[in-house]
N, CA, C and O atoms as a GROMACS GRO file, in nm:
protein
  524
    1UNK      N    1   1.782  -0.564  -0.040
    1UNK     CA    2   1.680  -0.535  -0.163
    1UNK      C    3   1.618  -0.411  -0.081
    1UNK      O    4   1.590  -0.406   0.039
    2UNK      N    5   1.606  -0.305  -0.187
    2UNK     CA    6   1.534  -0.198  -0.150
    2UNK      C    7   1.378  -0.218  -0.127
    2UNK      O    8   1.330  -0.323  -0.169
    3UNK      N    9   1.303  -0.137  -0.072
    3UNK     CA   10   1.158  -0.141  -0.048
    3UNK      C   11   1.090  -0.157  -0.188
    3UNK      O   12   0.994  -0.231  -0.212
    4UNK      N   13   1.159  -0.071  -0.283
    4UNK     CA   14   1.092  -0.038  -0.413
    4UNK      C   15   1.121  -0.177  -0.502
    4UNK      O   16   1.033  -0.222  -0.575
    5UNK      N   17   1.227  -0.228  -0.492
    5UNK     CA   18   1.274  -0.370  -0.538
    5UNK      C   19   1.190  -0.464  -0.489
    5UNK      O   20   1.157  -0.551  -0.569
    6UNK      N   21   1.144  -0.470  -0.373
    6UNK     CA   22   1.052  -0.550  -0.304
    6UNK      C   23   0.903  -0.568  -0.379
    6UNK      O   24   0.839  -0.669  -0.408
    7UNK      N   25   0.875  -0.435  -0.396
    7UNK     CA   26   0.752  -0.414  -0.464
    7UNK      C   27   0.757  -0.459  -0.589
    7UNK      O   28   0.676  -0.544  -0.625
    8UNK      N   29   0.852  -0.409  -0.674
    8UNK     CA   30   0.874  -0.465  -0.826
    8UNK      C   31   0.871  -0.595  -0.835
    8UNK      O   32   0.816  -0.650  -0.930
    9UNK      N   33   0.935  -0.667  -0.730
    9UNK     CA   34   0.935  -0.836  -0.734
    9UNK      C   35   0.806  -0.899  -0.723
    9UNK      O   36   0.770  -0.990  -0.798
   10UNK      N   37   0.731  -0.848  -0.623
   10UNK     CA   38   0.602  -0.906  -0.597
   10UNK      C   39   0.500  -0.867  -0.680
   10UNK      O   40   0.398  -0.935  -0.670
   11UNK      N   41   0.499  -0.754  -0.779
   11UNK     CA   42   0.425  -0.709  -0.874
   11UNK      C   43   0.410  -0.829  -0.974
   11UNK      O   44   0.298  -0.856  -1.018
   12UNK      N   45   0.511  -0.894  -1.007
   12UNK     CA   46   0.521  -0.998  -1.128
   12UNK      C   47   0.422  -1.122  -1.063
   12UNK      O   48   0.387  -1.215  -1.136
   13UNK      N   49   0.388  -1.116  -0.945
   13UNK     CA   50   0.311  -1.227  -0.894
   13UNK      C   51   0.145  -1.188  -0.905
   13UNK      O   52   0.053  -1.267  -0.880
   14UNK      N   53   0.132  -1.054  -0.946
   14UNK     CA   54  -0.005  -1.010  -0.929
   14UNK      C   55  -0.108  -1.097  -1.032
   14UNK      O   56  -0.070  -1.142  -1.140
   15UNK      N   57  -0.218  -1.109  -0.990
   15UNK     CA   58  -0.331  -1.177  -1.050
   15UNK      C   59  -0.438  -1.095  -1.106
   15UNK      O   60  -0.541  -1.067  -1.045
   16UNK      N   61  -0.403  -1.051  -1.245
   16UNK     CA   62  -0.491  -0.951  -1.302
   16UNK      C   63  -0.530  -0.996  -1.430
   16UNK      O   64  -0.486  -0.940  -1.530
   17UNK      N   65  -0.606  -1.091  -1.435
   17UNK     CA   66  -0.630  -1.154  -1.590
   17UNK      C   67  -0.743  -1.051  -1.661
   17UNK      O   68  -0.760  -1.041  -1.783
   18UNK      N   69  -0.804  -0.992  -1.579
   18UNK     CA   70  -0.921  -0.887  -1.654
   18UNK      C   71  -0.873  -0.758  -1.684
   18UNK      O   72  -0.890  -0.714  -1.797
   19UNK      N   73  -0.801  -0.673  -1.574
   19UNK     CA   74  -0.764  -0.548  -1.634
   19UNK      C   75  -0.613  -0.547  -1.674
   19UNK      O   76  -0.563  -0.448  -1.727
   20UNK      N   77  -0.543  -0.662  -1.647
   20UNK     CA   78  -0.402  -0.664  -1.706
   20UNK      C   79  -0.309  -0.555  -1.612
   20UNK      O   80  -0.192  -0.539  -1.646
   21UNK      N   81  -0.360  -0.484  -1.499
   21UNK     CA   82  -0.306  -0.388  -1.435
   21UNK      C   83  -0.237  -0.446  -1.304
   21UNK      O   84  -0.294  -0.447  -1.195
   22UNK      N   85  -0.107  -0.494  -1.325
   22UNK     CA   86  -0.052  -0.536  -1.214
   22UNK      C   87   0.024  -0.423  -1.124
   22UNK      O   88   0.100  -0.335  -1.165
   23UNK      N   89  -0.022  -0.451  -0.973
   23UNK     CA   90   0.056  -0.362  -0.888
   23UNK      C   91   0.121  -0.428  -0.761
   23UNK      O   92   0.057  -0.507  -0.691
   24UNK      N   93   0.241  -0.396  -0.735
   24UNK     CA   94   0.298  -0.446  -0.652
   24UNK      C   95   0.312  -0.367  -0.516
   24UNK      O   96   0.324  -0.247  -0.542
   25UNK      N   97   0.316  -0.392  -0.378
   25UNK     CA   98   0.338  -0.308  -0.263
   25UNK      C   99   0.431  -0.359  -0.187
   25UNK      O  100   0.447  -0.481  -0.192
   26UNK      N  101   0.501  -0.293  -0.113
   26UNK     CA  102   0.592  -0.336   0.002
   26UNK      C  103   0.590  -0.241   0.082
   26UNK      O  104   0.594  -0.125   0.041
   27UNK      N  105   0.584  -0.277   0.231
   27UNK     CA  106   0.580  -0.181   0.332
   27UNK      C  107   0.689  -0.230   0.438
   27UNK      O  108   0.721  -0.349   0.442
   28UNK      N  109   0.732  -0.157   0.505
   28UNK     CA  110   0.849  -0.194   0.631
   28UNK      C  111   0.782  -0.158   0.761
   28UNK      O  112   0.745  -0.044   0.789
   29UNK      N  113   0.770  -0.272   0.842
   29UNK     CA  114   0.714  -0.271   0.970
   29UNK      C  115   0.822  -0.190   1.058
   29UNK      O  116   0.930  -0.156   1.011
   30UNK      N  117   0.783  -0.161   1.191
   30UNK     CA  118   0.848  -0.082   1.259
   30UNK      C  119   0.984  -0.176   1.306
   30UNK      O  120   1.087  -0.120   1.342
   31UNK      N  121   0.976  -0.289   1.303
   31UNK     CA  122   1.084  -0.392   1.322
   31UNK      C  123   1.181  -0.397   1.222
   31UNK      O  124   1.285  -0.460   1.240
   32UNK      N  125   1.159  -0.343   1.129
   32UNK     CA  126   1.253  -0.328   0.990
   32UNK      C  127   1.210  -0.447   0.891
   32UNK      O  128   1.255  -0.458   0.777
   33UNK      N  129   1.113  -0.540   0.952
   33UNK     CA  130   1.085  -0.641   0.839
   33UNK      C  131   0.996  -0.579   0.726
   33UNK      O  132   0.917  -0.487   0.747
   34UNK      N  133   1.020  -0.645   0.589
   34UNK     CA  134   0.932  -0.594   0.511
   34UNK      C  135   0.834  -0.694   0.457
   34UNK      O  136   0.873  -0.808   0.432
   35UNK      N  137   0.704  -0.655   0.436
   35UNK     CA  138   0.594  -0.737   0.381
   35UNK      C  139   0.560  -0.684   0.257
   35UNK      O  140   0.569  -0.564   0.231
   36UNK      N  141   0.513  -0.781   0.164
   36UNK     CA  142   0.468  -0.747   0.020
   36UNK      C  143   0.340  -0.803   0.002
   36UNK      O  144   0.292  -0.896   0.067
   37UNK      N  145   0.285  -0.738  -0.096
   37UNK     CA  146   0.145  -0.767  -0.136
   37UNK      C  147   0.123  -0.745  -0.299
   37UNK      O  148   0.200  -0.676  -0.365
   38UNK      N  149   0.026  -0.802  -0.346
   38UNK     CA  150   0.009  -0.766  -0.512
   38UNK      C  151  -0.156  -0.776  -0.512
   38UNK      O  152  -0.233  -0.827  -0.431
   39UNK      N  153  -0.178  -0.709  -0.632
   39UNK     CA  154  -0.327  -0.723  -0.654
   39UNK      C  155  -0.372  -0.841  -0.684
   39UNK      O  156  -0.294  -0.912  -0.748
   40UNK      N  157  -0.495  -0.894  -0.650
   40UNK     CA  158  -0.561  -1.004  -0.679
   40UNK      C  159  -0.705  -0.987  -0.736
   40UNK      O  160  -0.802  -0.978  -0.661
   41UNK      N  161  -0.714  -0.984  -0.855
   41UNK     CA  162  -0.845  -0.948  -0.912
   41UNK      C  163  -0.949  -1.080  -0.900
   41UNK      O  164  -0.906  -1.189  -0.863
   42UNK      N  165  -1.073  -1.061  -0.932
   42UNK     CA  166  -1.181  -1.152  -0.908
   42UNK      C  167  -1.282  -1.116  -1.031
   42UNK      O  168  -1.306  -0.998  -1.057
   43UNK      N  169  -1.334  -1.209  -1.096
   43UNK     CA  170  -1.431  -1.160  -1.209
   43UNK      C  171  -1.542  -1.085  -1.149
   43UNK      O  172  -1.608  -1.013  -1.225
   44UNK      N  173  -1.572  -1.091  -1.029
   44UNK     CA  174  -1.686  -0.988  -0.964
   44UNK      C  175  -1.576  -0.888  -0.906
   44UNK      O  176  -1.530  -0.900  -0.792
   45UNK      N  177  -1.544  -0.801  -0.983
   45UNK     CA  178  -1.460  -0.690  -0.953
   45UNK      C  179  -1.453  -0.646  -0.813
   45UNK      O  180  -1.343  -0.628  -0.761
   46UNK      N  181  -1.568  -0.627  -0.746
   46UNK     CA  182  -1.539  -0.562  -0.592
   46UNK      C  183  -1.482  -0.649  -0.501
   46UNK      O  184  -1.444  -0.607  -0.391
   47UNK      N  185  -1.467  -0.793  -0.541
   47UNK     CA  186  -1.430  -0.897  -0.472
   47UNK      C  187  -1.259  -0.916  -0.481
   47UNK      O  188  -1.198  -1.005  -0.422
   48UNK      N  189  -1.201  -0.818  -0.560
   48UNK     CA  190  -1.075  -0.811  -0.571
   48UNK      C  191  -0.984  -0.768  -0.449
   48UNK      O  192  -1.055  -0.730  -0.355
   49UNK      N  193  -0.839  -0.762  -0.421
   49UNK     CA  194  -0.776  -0.728  -0.332
   49UNK      C  195  -0.658  -0.619  -0.382
   49UNK      O  196  -0.592  -0.653  -0.480
   50UNK      N  197  -0.632  -0.505  -0.326
   50UNK     CA  198  -0.547  -0.430  -0.366
   50UNK      C  199  -0.399  -0.486  -0.312
   50UNK      O  200  -0.392  -0.562  -0.216
   51UNK      N  201  -0.290  -0.443  -0.381
   51UNK     CA  202  -0.158  -0.481  -0.332
   51UNK      C  203  -0.131  -0.424  -0.188
   51UNK      O  204  -0.074  -0.486  -0.099
   52UNK      N  205  -0.182  -0.294  -0.181
   52UNK     CA  206  -0.133  -0.231  -0.039
   52UNK      C  207  -0.222  -0.313   0.070
   52UNK      O  208  -0.156  -0.343   0.169
   53UNK      N  209  -0.338  -0.349   0.072
   53UNK     CA  210  -0.416  -0.441   0.154
   53UNK      C  211  -0.346  -0.557   0.187
   53UNK      O  212  -0.338  -0.598   0.302
   54UNK      N  213  -0.285  -0.624   0.070
   54UNK     CA  214  -0.231  -0.752   0.098
   54UNK      C  215  -0.106  -0.732   0.177
   54UNK      O  216  -0.096  -0.806   0.274
   55UNK      N  217  -0.012  -0.652   0.158
   55UNK     CA  218   0.094  -0.614   0.228
   55UNK      C  219   0.060  -0.586   0.381
   55UNK      O  220   0.122  -0.638   0.474
   56UNK      N  221  -0.040  -0.501   0.396
   56UNK     CA  222  -0.083  -0.481   0.540
   56UNK      C  223  -0.130  -0.620   0.590
   56UNK      O  224  -0.086  -0.652   0.701
   57UNK      N  225  -0.200  -0.695   0.538
   57UNK     CA  226  -0.256  -0.814   0.586
   57UNK      C  227  -0.135  -0.922   0.609
   57UNK      O  228  -0.146  -1.010   0.695
   58UNK      N  229  -0.019  -0.909   0.526
   58UNK     CA  230   0.108  -1.004   0.562
   58UNK      C  231   0.163  -0.927   0.710
   58UNK      O  232   0.197  -0.997   0.804
   59UNK      N  233   0.166  -0.797   0.717
   59UNK     CA  234   0.248  -0.765   0.818
   59UNK      C  235   0.169  -0.774   0.961
   59UNK      O  236   0.231  -0.785   1.067
   60UNK      N  237   0.030  -0.769   0.953
   60UNK     CA  238  -0.058  -0.804   1.060
   60UNK      C  239  -0.064  -0.960   1.103
   60UNK      O  240  -0.101  -1.001   1.213
   61UNK      N  241  -0.023  -1.034   1.000
   61UNK     CA  242  -0.029  -1.180   1.017
   61UNK      C  243   0.091  -1.211   1.079
   61UNK      O  244   0.092  -1.308   1.155
   62UNK      N  245   0.195  -1.144   1.059
   62UNK     CA  246   0.326  -1.158   1.148
   62UNK      C  247   0.330  -1.098   1.278
   62UNK      O  248   0.424  -1.119   1.355
   63UNK      N  249   0.221  -1.015   1.311
   63UNK     CA  250   0.233  -0.989   1.449
   63UNK      C  251   0.255  -0.832   1.461
   63UNK      O  252   0.253  -0.785   1.574
   64UNK      N  253   0.273  -0.759   1.367
   64UNK     CA  254   0.314  -0.618   1.363
   64UNK      C  255   0.193  -0.538   1.332
   64UNK      O  256   0.108  -0.583   1.255
   65UNK      N  257   0.181  -0.416   1.392
   65UNK     CA  258   0.078  -0.337   1.374
   65UNK      C  259   0.119  -0.171   1.334
   65UNK      O  260   0.047  -0.072   1.338
   66UNK      N  261   0.240  -0.182   1.301
   66UNK     CA  262   0.281  -0.036   1.264
   66UNK      C  263   0.378  -0.027   1.158
   66UNK      O  264   0.490  -0.074   1.177
   67UNK      N  265   0.349   0.030   1.043
   67UNK     CA  266   0.424   0.040   0.927
   67UNK      C  267   0.514   0.172   0.932
   67UNK      O  268   0.471   0.268   0.997
   68UNK      N  269   0.623   0.181   0.875
   68UNK     CA  270   0.710   0.300   0.875
   68UNK      C  271   0.745   0.370   0.736
   68UNK      O  272   0.781   0.486   0.721
   69UNK      N  273   0.724   0.265   0.631
   69UNK     CA  274   0.753   0.316   0.522
   69UNK      C  275   0.675   0.236   0.409
   69UNK      O  276   0.642   0.121   0.438
   70UNK      N  277   0.641   0.289   0.274
   70UNK     CA  278   0.554   0.240   0.196
   70UNK      C  279   0.621   0.255   0.053
   70UNK      O  280   0.686   0.355   0.021
   71UNK      N  281   0.598   0.138  -0.034
   71UNK     CA  282   0.646   0.158  -0.184
   71UNK      C  283   0.532   0.084  -0.240
   71UNK      O  284   0.477  -0.011  -0.184
   72UNK      N  285   0.491   0.148  -0.385
   72UNK     CA  286   0.385   0.101  -0.455
   72UNK      C  287   0.439   0.117  -0.608
   72UNK      O  288   0.480   0.227  -0.645
   73UNK      N  289   0.437   0.008  -0.694
   73UNK     CA  290   0.468   0.029  -0.814
   73UNK      C  291   0.355  -0.040  -0.908
   73UNK      O  292   0.280  -0.132  -0.875
   74UNK      N  293   0.361   0.021  -1.025
   74UNK     CA  294   0.277  -0.031  -1.132
   74UNK      C  295   0.327   0.031  -1.279
   74UNK      O  296   0.395   0.132  -1.294
   75UNK      N  297   0.278  -0.050  -1.374
   75UNK     CA  298   0.330  -0.019  -1.518
   75UNK      C  299   0.227   0.091  -1.553
   75UNK      O  300   0.119   0.048  -1.594
   76UNK      N  301   0.240   0.210  -1.545
   76UNK     CA  302   0.157   0.308  -1.594
   76UNK      C  303   0.236   0.427  -1.639
   76UNK      O  304   0.356   0.438  -1.615
   77UNK      N  305   0.161   0.523  -1.709
   77UNK     CA  306   0.240   0.634  -1.741
   77UNK      C  307   0.294   0.716  -1.635
   77UNK      O  308   0.394   0.785  -1.654
   78UNK      N  309   0.225   0.711  -1.508
   78UNK     CA  310   0.270   0.798  -1.410
   78UNK      C  311   0.244   0.718  -1.276
   78UNK      O  312   0.169   0.620  -1.274
   79UNK      N  313   0.307   0.764  -1.164
   79UNK     CA  314   0.307   0.710  -1.036
   79UNK      C  315   0.151   0.699  -0.994
   79UNK      O  316   0.072   0.792  -1.010
   80UNK      N  317   0.119   0.585  -0.944
   80UNK     CA  318  -0.021   0.559  -0.905
   80UNK      C  319  -0.063   0.558  -0.773
   80UNK      O  320  -0.027   0.462  -0.703
   81UNK      N  321  -0.130   0.643  -0.726
   81UNK     CA  322  -0.158   0.629  -0.574
   81UNK      C  323  -0.251   0.542  -0.549
   81UNK      O  324  -0.340   0.505  -0.626
   82UNK      N  325  -0.231   0.504  -0.431
   82UNK     CA  326  -0.348   0.406  -0.349
   82UNK      C  327  -0.487   0.433  -0.374
   82UNK      O  328  -0.519   0.552  -0.382
   83UNK      N  329  -0.564   0.354  -0.386
   83UNK     CA  330  -0.718   0.358  -0.377
   83UNK      C  331  -0.742   0.448  -0.247
   83UNK      O  332  -0.655   0.466  -0.161
   84UNK      N  333  -0.875   0.504  -0.244
   84UNK     CA  334  -0.917   0.566  -0.131
   84UNK      C  335  -0.924   0.459  -0.008
   84UNK      O  336  -0.890   0.487   0.106
   85UNK      N  337  -0.972   0.338  -0.047
   85UNK     CA  338  -0.981   0.247   0.069
   85UNK      C  339  -0.842   0.218   0.149
   85UNK      O  340  -0.829   0.211   0.271
   86UNK      N  341  -0.730   0.201   0.037
   86UNK     CA  342  -0.622   0.174   0.088
   86UNK      C  343  -0.542   0.284   0.151
   86UNK      O  344  -0.464   0.265   0.245
   87UNK      N  345  -0.563   0.392   0.099
   87UNK     CA  346  -0.521   0.508   0.183
   87UNK      C  347  -0.579   0.512   0.352
   87UNK      O  348  -0.513   0.557   0.445
   88UNK      N  349  -0.691   0.466   0.361
   88UNK     CA  350  -0.724   0.472   0.505
   88UNK      C  351  -0.683   0.358   0.567
   88UNK      O  352  -0.669   0.362   0.689
   89UNK      N  353  -0.659   0.242   0.501
   89UNK     CA  354  -0.578   0.117   0.554
   89UNK      C  355  -0.430   0.166   0.584
   89UNK      O  356  -0.377   0.135   0.691
   90UNK      N  357  -0.367   0.238   0.493
   90UNK     CA  358  -0.246   0.285   0.559
   90UNK      C  359  -0.228   0.371   0.664
   90UNK      O  360  -0.137   0.371   0.747
   91UNK      N  361  -0.342   0.462   0.653
   91UNK     CA  362  -0.359   0.567   0.781
   91UNK      C  363  -0.368   0.476   0.906
   91UNK      O  364  -0.296   0.508   1.001
   92UNK      N  365  -0.445   0.367   0.918
   92UNK     CA  366  -0.450   0.283   1.023
   92UNK      C  367  -0.328   0.239   1.099
   92UNK      O  368  -0.320   0.238   1.222
   93UNK      N  369  -0.228   0.201   1.012
   93UNK     CA  370  -0.117   0.158   1.046
   93UNK      C  371   0.028   0.205   1.046
   93UNK      O  372   0.131   0.144   1.077
   94UNK      N  373   0.004   0.359   0.992
   94UNK     CA  374   0.111   0.444   0.979
   94UNK      C  375   0.080   0.582   1.018
   94UNK      O  376  -0.038   0.611   1.036
   95UNK      N  377   0.191   0.691   1.039
   95UNK     CA  378   0.151   0.806   1.087
   95UNK      C  379   0.140   0.909   0.974
   95UNK      O  380   0.188   0.881   0.864
   96UNK      N  381   0.085   1.012   0.993
   96UNK     CA  382   0.075   1.116   0.864
   96UNK      C  383   0.209   1.136   0.800
   96UNK      O  384   0.209   1.153   0.678
   97UNK      N  385   0.320   1.135   0.864
   97UNK     CA  386   0.451   1.171   0.804
   97UNK      C  387   0.528   1.023   0.755
   97UNK      O  388   0.642   1.019   0.710
   98UNK      N  389   0.461   0.934   0.770
   98UNK     CA  390   0.516   0.801   0.694
   98UNK      C  391   0.534   0.831   0.547
   98UNK      O  392   0.442   0.859   0.469
   99UNK      N  393   0.678   0.821   0.516
   99UNK     CA  394   0.683   0.822   0.365
   99UNK      C  395   0.627   0.700   0.277
   99UNK      O  396   0.632   0.581   0.310
  100UNK      N  397   0.574   0.751   0.160
  100UNK     CA  398   0.525   0.657   0.068
  100UNK      C  399   0.597   0.707  -0.074
  100UNK      O  400   0.607   0.823  -0.115
  101UNK      N  401   0.639   0.596  -0.131
  101UNK     CA  402   0.715   0.613  -0.279
  101UNK      C  403   0.614   0.548  -0.376
  101UNK      O  404   0.592   0.427  -0.376
  102UNK      N  405   0.566   0.617  -0.440
  102UNK     CA  406   0.492   0.555  -0.577
  102UNK      C  407   0.592   0.553  -0.692
  102UNK      O  408   0.683   0.635  -0.702
  103UNK      N  409   0.568   0.455  -0.778
  103UNK     CA  410   0.656   0.456  -0.902
  103UNK      C  411   0.597   0.370  -0.998
  103UNK      O  412   0.503   0.295  -0.969
  104UNK      N  413   0.647   0.376  -1.109
  104UNK     CA  414   0.617   0.323  -1.236
  104UNK      C  415   0.740   0.206  -1.289
  104UNK      O  416   0.861   0.225  -1.276
  105UNK      N  417   0.698   0.122  -1.333
  105UNK     CA  418   0.790   0.008  -1.394
  105UNK      C  419   0.896   0.103  -1.496
  105UNK      O  420   1.010   0.058  -1.510
  106UNK      N  421   0.868   0.200  -1.549
  106UNK     CA  422   0.954   0.280  -1.622
  106UNK      C  423   1.050   0.363  -1.548
  106UNK      O  424   1.138   0.417  -1.615
  107UNK      N  425   1.046   0.380  -1.436
  107UNK     CA  426   1.137   0.451  -1.353
  107UNK      C  427   1.085   0.590  -1.293
  107UNK      O  428   1.153   0.651  -1.211
  108UNK      N  429   0.986   0.629  -1.327
  108UNK     CA  430   0.913   0.768  -1.268
  108UNK      C  431   0.875   0.732  -1.114
  108UNK      O  432   0.812   0.634  -1.075
  109UNK      N  433   0.926   0.826  -1.046
  109UNK     CA  434   0.879   0.809  -0.899
  109UNK      C  435   0.814   0.946  -0.850
  109UNK      O  436   0.845   1.054  -0.902
  110UNK      N  437   0.714   0.930  -0.737
  110UNK     CA  438   0.684   1.037  -0.676
  110UNK      C  439   0.689   1.016  -0.506
  110UNK      O  440   0.628   0.923  -0.453
  111UNK      N  441   0.749   1.090  -0.448
  111UNK     CA  442   0.765   1.055  -0.292
  111UNK      C  443   0.658   1.169  -0.231
  111UNK      O  444   0.654   1.289  -0.259
  112UNK      N  445   0.578   1.098  -0.144
  112UNK     CA  446   0.476   1.157  -0.091
  112UNK      C  447   0.472   1.110   0.074
  112UNK      O  448   0.573   1.063   0.128
  113UNK      N  449   0.355   1.127   0.142
  113UNK     CA  450   0.336   1.065   0.272
  113UNK      C  451   0.195   1.025   0.282
  113UNK      O  452   0.109   1.058   0.200
  114UNK      N  453   0.176   0.954   0.382
  114UNK     CA  454   0.035   0.883   0.420
  114UNK      C  455  -0.065   1.016   0.435
  114UNK      O  456  -0.178   1.016   0.388
  115UNK      N  457  -0.007   1.132   0.509
  115UNK     CA  458  -0.082   1.244   0.537
  115UNK      C  459  -0.125   1.344   0.406
  115UNK      O  460  -0.230   1.408   0.394
  116UNK      N  461  -0.034   1.337   0.331
  116UNK     CA  462  -0.041   1.402   0.197
  116UNK      C  463  -0.152   1.337   0.120
  116UNK      O  464  -0.236   1.404   0.060
  117UNK      N  465  -0.150   1.188   0.120
  117UNK     CA  466  -0.236   1.118   0.032
  117UNK      C  467  -0.369   1.124   0.094
  117UNK      O  468  -0.467   1.110   0.021
  118UNK      N  469  -0.387   1.144   0.230
  118UNK     CA  470  -0.529   1.138   0.305
  118UNK      C  471  -0.530   1.245   0.402
  118UNK      O  472  -0.535   1.222   0.523
  119UNK      N  473  -0.526   1.350   0.356
  119UNK     CA  474  -0.556   1.476   0.468
  119UNK      C  475  -0.710   1.465   0.528
  119UNK      O  476  -0.806   1.420   0.467
  120UNK      N  477  -0.709   1.512   0.651
  120UNK     CA  478  -0.824   1.495   0.738
  120UNK      C  479  -0.877   1.346   0.744
  120UNK      O  480  -0.996   1.317   0.734
  121UNK      N  481  -0.777   1.260   0.762
  121UNK     CA  482  -0.802   1.104   0.802
  121UNK      C  483  -0.888   1.108   0.913
  121UNK      O  484  -0.892   1.192   1.002
  122UNK      N  485  -0.965   0.992   0.894
  122UNK     CA  486  -1.046   0.926   0.999
  122UNK      C  487  -0.972   0.840   1.090
  122UNK      O  488  -0.918   0.737   1.049
  123UNK      N  489  -0.965   0.878   1.211
  123UNK     CA  490  -0.886   0.788   1.291
  123UNK      C  491  -0.967   0.756   1.448
  123UNK      O  492  -1.081   0.787   1.481
  124UNK      N  493  -0.869   0.687   1.519
  124UNK     CA  494  -0.951   0.635   1.635
  124UNK      C  495  -0.983   0.749   1.728
  124UNK      O  496  -1.064   0.722   1.816
  125UNK      N  497  -0.930   0.884   1.726
  125UNK     CA  498  -0.959   0.996   1.801
  125UNK      C  499  -1.109   1.019   1.771
  125UNK      O  500  -1.184   1.061   1.858
  126UNK      N  501  -1.149   0.993   1.650
  126UNK     CA  502  -1.303   1.042   1.623
  126UNK      C  503  -1.390   0.914   1.709
  126UNK      O  504  -1.509   0.936   1.734
  127UNK      N  505  -1.343   0.814   1.743
  127UNK     CA  506  -1.426   0.721   1.802
  127UNK      C  507  -1.436   0.741   1.958
  127UNK      O  508  -1.496   0.659   2.027
  128UNK      N  509  -1.382   0.837   2.005
  128UNK     CA  510  -1.363   0.884   2.164
  128UNK      C  511  -1.500   0.919   2.188
  128UNK      O  512  -1.556   0.995   2.109
  129UNK      N  513  -1.566   0.872   2.294
  129UNK     CA  514  -1.703   0.926   2.336
  129UNK      C  515  -1.674   1.045   2.451
  129UNK      O  516  -1.583   1.028   2.532
  130UNK      N  517  -1.732   1.132   2.453
  130UNK     CA  518  -1.707   1.250   2.521
  130UNK      C  519  -1.834   1.269   2.626
  130UNK      O  520  -1.947   1.250   2.580
  131UNK      N  521  -1.820   1.303   2.760
  131UNK     CA  522  -1.923   1.318   2.833
  131UNK      C  523  -1.951   1.458   2.861
  131UNK      O  524  -2.048   1.489   2.931
   0.00000   0.00000   0.00000
């Protein structure tokens, strides 16, 4: 099963009773394992979880901390990029050149990278103390 197929499959499990906007995400860890996540809404909107965050949480729960490929799919007119918070989450676990495939259920795709989605990313190098 391709990474995009894994994202497509998990999208069907999304819990989106308010927006009706289902999103599926799949990421491949450095080990080659695939981790999936879907959006989970809450009536208190800020308390929901994005698909990308769910996939990352599944990867970390399995003991991995490096992702090497990402696929995100939604039923929309054009490919939907991750929100700002998820871009930062992806940047935490992937390199700038990590491929990201954004897709629609209708078949449109956009190939990009984490670095293109989040130029000037904040990373651990910004946390270093200098003397």
